[in-house]
VOPAGU-2260 file (C-alpha; in pm, 1 decimal, decimal comma):
REM VOPAGU-2260
SITE   aa  ch    i         X         Y         Z
SITE  UNK   A    0   10472,1   12505,8    8393,6
SITE  UNK   A    1   10459,3   12473,0    8771,6
SITE  UNK   A    2   10592,2   12778,9    8954,1
SITE  UNK   A    3   10688,1   12803,6    9319,6
SITE  UNK   A    4   10752,5   13099,7    9545,3
SITE  UNK   A    5   10896,8   13090,5    9896,2
SITE  UNK   A    6   10793,3   13342,4   10158,3
SITE  UNK   A    7   10859,1   13401,3   10525,4
SITE  UNK   A    8   11078,0   13596,6   10764,1
SITE  UNK   A    9   11443,5   13637,1   10679,0
SITE  UNK   A   10   11566,8   13660,7   11036,6
SITE  UNK   A   11   11492,1   13418,5   11319,5
SITE  UNK   A   12   11635,7   13418,7   11668,3
SITE  UNK   A   13   11800,4   13109,8   11815,2
SITE  UNK   A   14   11557,2   12870,2   11983,5
SITE  UNK   A   15   11264,1   13008,7   11784,5
SITE  UNK   A   16   11071,9   12839,0   11505,2
SITE  UNK   A   17   11148,9   12899,4   11141,2
SITE  UNK   A   18   10833,9   12904,6   10930,5
SITE  UNK   A   19   10827,8   12930,1   10551,4
SITE  UNK   A   20   10550,0   12898,0   10297,7
SITE  UNK   A   21   10571,6   12783,1    9937,9
SITE  UNK   A   22   10297,1   12902,7    9708,6
SITE  UNK   A   23   10241,6   12682,8    9404,5
SITE  UNK   A   24   10085,4   12794,0    9078,7
SITE  UNK   A   25   10029,7   12609,9    8754,0
SITE  UNK   A   26    9950,5   12280,3    8922,7
SITE  UNK   A   27    9768,1   12133,7    9218,8
SITE  UNK   A   28    9962,8   12006,0    9517,9
SITE  UNK   A   29    9722,4   11713,0    9531,3
SITE  UNK   A   30    9804,6   11592,3    9180,8
SITE  UNK   A   31    9907,4   11228,6    9174,6
SITE  UNK   A   32   10279,5   11149,7    9213,3
SITE  UNK   A   33   10397,6   11499,3    9305,7
SITE  UNK   A   34   10625,3   11530,2    9608,8
SITE  UNK   A   35   10648,0   11884,6    9740,2
SITE  UNK   A   36   10995,4   11931,5    9874,1
SITE  UNK   A   37   11209,2   12162,9   10086,7
SITE  UNK   A   38   11585,2   12191,1   10033,9
SITE  UNK   A   39   11837,3   12428,1   10188,7
SITE  UNK   A   40   12191,6   12545,2   10122,0
SITE  UNK   A   41   12402,0   12683,0   10407,2
SITE  UNK   A   42   12661,7   12944,3   10311,0
SITE  UNK   A   43   12962,4   12784,7   10146,0
SITE  UNK   A   44   12809,3   12438,0   10162,4
SITE  UNK   A   45   12612,6   12204,6    9943,1
SITE  UNK   A   46   12243,8   12140,4    9916,5
SITE  UNK   A   47   12069,3   11958,6   10198,1
SITE  UNK   A   48   11738,3   11782,8   10153,0
SITE  UNK   A   49   11496,4   11861,0   10434,3
SITE  UNK   A   50   11185,8   11665,1   10347,9
SITE  UNK   A   51   10866,1   11655,7   10149,8
SITE  UNK   A   52   10492,8   11629,8   10170,8
SITE  UNK   A   53   10344,3   11401,2    9911,7
SITE  UNK   A   54   10035,4   11456,1    9701,5
SITE  UNK   A   55    9860,3   11220,4    9943,7
SITE  UNK   A   56    9941,7   11439,7   10243,2
SITE  UNK   A   57   10202,8   11206,2   10388,8
SITE  UNK   A   58   10523,6   11376,0   10499,3
SITE  UNK   A   59   10877,7   11244,6   10526,9
SITE  UNK   A   60   11188,6   11413,1   10666,3
SITE  UNK   A   61   11564,2   11386,1   10664,6
SITE  UNK   A   62   11666,8   11172,7   10962,5
SITE  UNK   A   63   11903,4   11445,9   11081,0
SITE  UNK   A   64   11621,7   11700,4   11097,3
SITE  UNK   A   65   11316,0   11486,9   11162,4
SITE  UNK   A   66   11288,8   11567,9   11531,0
SITE  UNK   A   67   11266,0   11940,5   11459,1
SITE  UNK   A   68   11079,9   11948,7   11127,3
SITE  UNK   A   69   10718,5   11962,3   11021,2
SITE  UNK   A   70   10593,5   11999,2   10664,9
SITE  UNK   A   71   10224,8   12060,3   10613,4
SITE  UNK   A   72    9993,2   12188,6   10344,9
SITE  UNK   A   73    9686,4   12398,3   10280,7
SITE  UNK   A   74    9516,4   12255,7    9975,9
SITE  UNK   A   75    9264,1   12539,1    9956,6
SITE  UNK   A   76    9552,2   12784,1    9905,3
SITE  UNK   A   77    9771,5   12544,1    9707,3
SITE  UNK   A   78   10051,7   12602,3    9956,4
SITE  UNK   A   79   10283,9   12390,2   10161,6
SITE  UNK   A   80   10481,5   12502,4   10463,1
SITE  UNK   A   81   10801,6   12426,4   10648,2
SITE  UNK   A   82   10841,4   12461,2   11022,2
SITE  UNK   A   83   11179,9   12403,0   11181,5
SITE  UNK   A   84   11187,2   12451,3   11554,4
SITE  UNK   A   85   11467,8   12514,6   11802,4
SITE  UNK   A   86   11682,6   12677,4   11537,9
SITE  UNK   A   87   12050,6   12757,2   11581,2
SITE  UNK   A   88   12295,1   12955,8   11366,1
SITE  UNK   A   89   12372,4   12628,2   11186,6
SITE  UNK   A   90   12025,6   12653,0   11033,3
SITE  UNK   A   91   12122,7   12971,4   10848,5
SITE  UNK   A   92   12077,7   12895,0   10479,5
SITE  UNK   A   93   11897,1   12974,0   10160,5
SITE  UNK   A   94   11577,5   12771,5   10168,9
SITE  UNK   A   95   11418,5   12645,9    9848,7
SITE  UNK   A   96   11091,5   12479,8    9769,5
SITE  UNK   A   97   11065,2   12247,3    9474,1
SITE  UNK   A   98   10892,3   11927,8    9370,7
SITE  UNK   A   99   10968,3   11581,7    9246,4
SITE  UNK   A  100   10755,8   11412,9    8983,9
SITE  UNK   A  101   10837,0   11049,8    8933,8
SITE  UNK   A  102   11215,5   11041,4    8963,0
SITE  UNK   A  103   11283,5   11394,3    8836,5
SITE  UNK   A  104   11306,8   11732,4    9005,3
SITE  UNK   A  105   11090,5   12010,1    8874,4
SITE  UNK   A  106   11164,0   12379,7    8877,0
SITE  UNK   A  107   11266,3   12542,5    9202,0
SITE  UNK   A  108   11159,6   12862,7    9364,6
SITE  UNK   A  109   11410,9   13145,3    9373,6
SITE  UNK   A  110   11497,7   13064,8    9733,0
SITE  UNK   A  111   11478,7   13276,8   10043,1
SITE  UNK   A  112   11764,3   13362,9   10277,1
SITE  UNK   A  113   11700,2   13280,4   10640,9
SITE  UNK   A  114   11950,6   13396,6   10899,7
SITE  UNK   A  115   11945,0   13267,0   11255,4
SITE  UNK   A  116   12100,5   13526,1   11480,6
SITE  UNK   A  117   12039,0   13704,4   11806,5
């Protein structure tokens, strides 16, 4: 029922900030027990969890990315955003937004390719 769509630039230069938006339809991002989540997959590698913003507005990040990551939300637009600063080519990946309800993942967005290159 819930649908998600990622959007944002596909090319970012090293040292700049990556910014992506996930637009949610079919459900409110403030609904109890939903955790709105960003995940990425570098080329040829597995999935990496980035972090989430909870229905309450509290955010939590992967320890390896915490210092560079910010997840926020705009409840009036039913959107949540990812900002990853000081990017390097190692941040090149397909970025997905999704959600967790209880202990289960919901549907994912289609993903968006982000390439970090000069």
